[in-house]
matplotlib code that plots the C-alpha trace (Angstrom):
import matplotlib.pyplot as plt

x = [0.1, 1.3, 0.1, -0.7, -1.0, -2.1, -1.3, -1.5, -5.0, -6.7, -8.8, -7.7, -9.5, -10.3, -7.4, -5.1, -3.0, -2.1, 0.2, -1.1, 1.4, 0.7, 3.5, 3.9, 5.5, 5.5, 6.3, 8.3, 6.4, 7.9, 6.0, 2.5, 1.0, -0.5, -3.6, -5.4, -9.1, -11.7, -15.1, -17.8, -20.5, -23.4, -21.3, -19.3, -15.3, -13.8, -10.6, -8.3, -5.0, -2.7, 1.1, 2.7, 5.5, 8.5, 6.6, 6.9, 3.1, 0.3, -3.4, -5.9, -9.8, -10.7, -12.0, -8.0, -6.3, -3.9, -4.3, -3.1, 0.1, 0.6, 4.4, 6.5, 9.8, 10.1, 13.4, 11.2, 8.4, 5.9, 3.5, 2.4, -0.5, 0.3, -3.1, -3.3, -6.1, -8.4, -12.1, -15.0, -15.7, -12.5, -13.7, -13.5, -11.8, -8.7, -7.5, -4.4, -4.5, -2.1, -2.8, -0.8, -2.3, -2.2, -5.7, -8.2, -11.3, -11.4, -12.2, -8.5, -7.1, -6.6, -4.8, -5.9, -5.2, -7.5, -8.0, -7.4, -9.8, -9.5, -11.8, -11.9, -14.0, -15.4]
y = [0.0, 3.4, 6.5, 9.7, 13.3, 15.7, 19.5, 23.0, 23.1, 26.8, 29.3, 30.7, 32.8, 31.2, 31.0, 30.7, 27.9, 25.7, 22.9, 19.9, 17.6, 14.3, 13.0, 9.2, 7.4, 3.9, 2.2, 3.0, 5.3, 3.7, 0.6, 1.9, 3.6, 7.0, 8.8, 11.7, 12.2, 14.7, 14.7, 17.3, 17.4, 14.9, 13.3, 10.3, 10.6, 11.0, 10.0, 13.0, 11.6, 8.5, 8.2, 4.8, 3.7, 5.3, 8.5, 7.5, 6.9, 9.3, 9.2, 12.1, 12.5, 14.7, 17.5, 18.2, 17.4, 20.3, 22.1, 19.6, 17.8, 14.7, 14.0, 12.1, 12.2, 8.7, 10.0, 12.4, 9.9, 12.6, 12.9, 16.4, 17.8, 21.1, 22.7, 25.5, 27.5, 26.6, 26.9, 27.2, 23.3, 22.2, 23.0, 19.9, 18.1, 16.4, 13.2, 11.1, 7.4, 4.2, 1.3, -1.8, -1.4, 1.2, 1.6, 4.5, 2.8, 4.3, 0.8, -0.1, 2.2, 0.9, 3.5, 7.3, 10.6, 12.9, 15.0, 18.9, 21.3, 23.3, 26.2, 28.0, 31.4, 32.9]
z = [0.0, -0.8, 0.9, -1.5, -0.4, -2.7, -2.8, -5.0, -5.4, -5.0, -6.3, -9.6, -12.5, -15.7, -18.1, -15.3, -14.3, -11.1, -10.7, -8.6, -6.8, -5.3, -3.0, -2.3, 0.7, 2.0, -1.5, -4.3, -6.8, -9.7, -9.0, -9.9, -12.8, -11.3, -12.1, -11.5, -11.3, -10.2, -8.9, -8.3, -5.9, -6.9, -9.7, -10.1, -9.8, -13.5, -14.9, -15.7, -16.7, -16.5, -16.5, -17.0, -14.6, -16.3, -17.5, -21.2, -21.8, -21.0, -21.4, -21.1, -21.0, -24.0, -22.1, -20.9, -23.9, -24.7, -21.3, -18.6, -18.8, -16.2, -15.2, -12.7, -10.9, -9.3, -7.6, -5.9, -5.4, -6.5, -9.5, -11.0, -12.9, -14.6, -15.6, -17.9, -19.5, -16.5, -17.3, -14.7, -15.6, -14.3, -10.9, -8.7, -6.0, -7.6, -6.6, -7.3, -7.1, -7.7, -9.8, -10.9, -14.5, -17.2, -17.7, -17.0, -14.9, -11.5, -10.0, -10.9, -8.6, -5.0, -3.2, -3.1, -1.7, 0.3, -2.5, -3.0, -4.1, -7.6, -7.9, -11.2, -11.3, -14.5]

ax = plt.figure().add_subplot(projection="3d")
ax.plot(x, y, z, "-o")
ax.set_aspect("equal")
plt.show()
């Protein structure tokens, strides 16, 4: 089991940027595929981006392609989500999660952080 702690959320105006970080402890991050997900009240948690073990491959949901970038630094046991050109519809609680499989389904991720709030004002 790996412990995950997100940080970097906050309030930003539309068009602005934020960088989320997810720090891992307890296990070596390079053993895991890492994903970012988000959730708004009353809705299911949805996939945002995933990065494979080495960082050589990524997948994004269509709504964030070209605006968000997922990356990882295994030496620092940290995963990042750079979010540019933010829109009000990006407002959500953002979670990082770890999986042993390079897939996007929420159900395949076993370890989750506590989440960090991102609010984009119009």
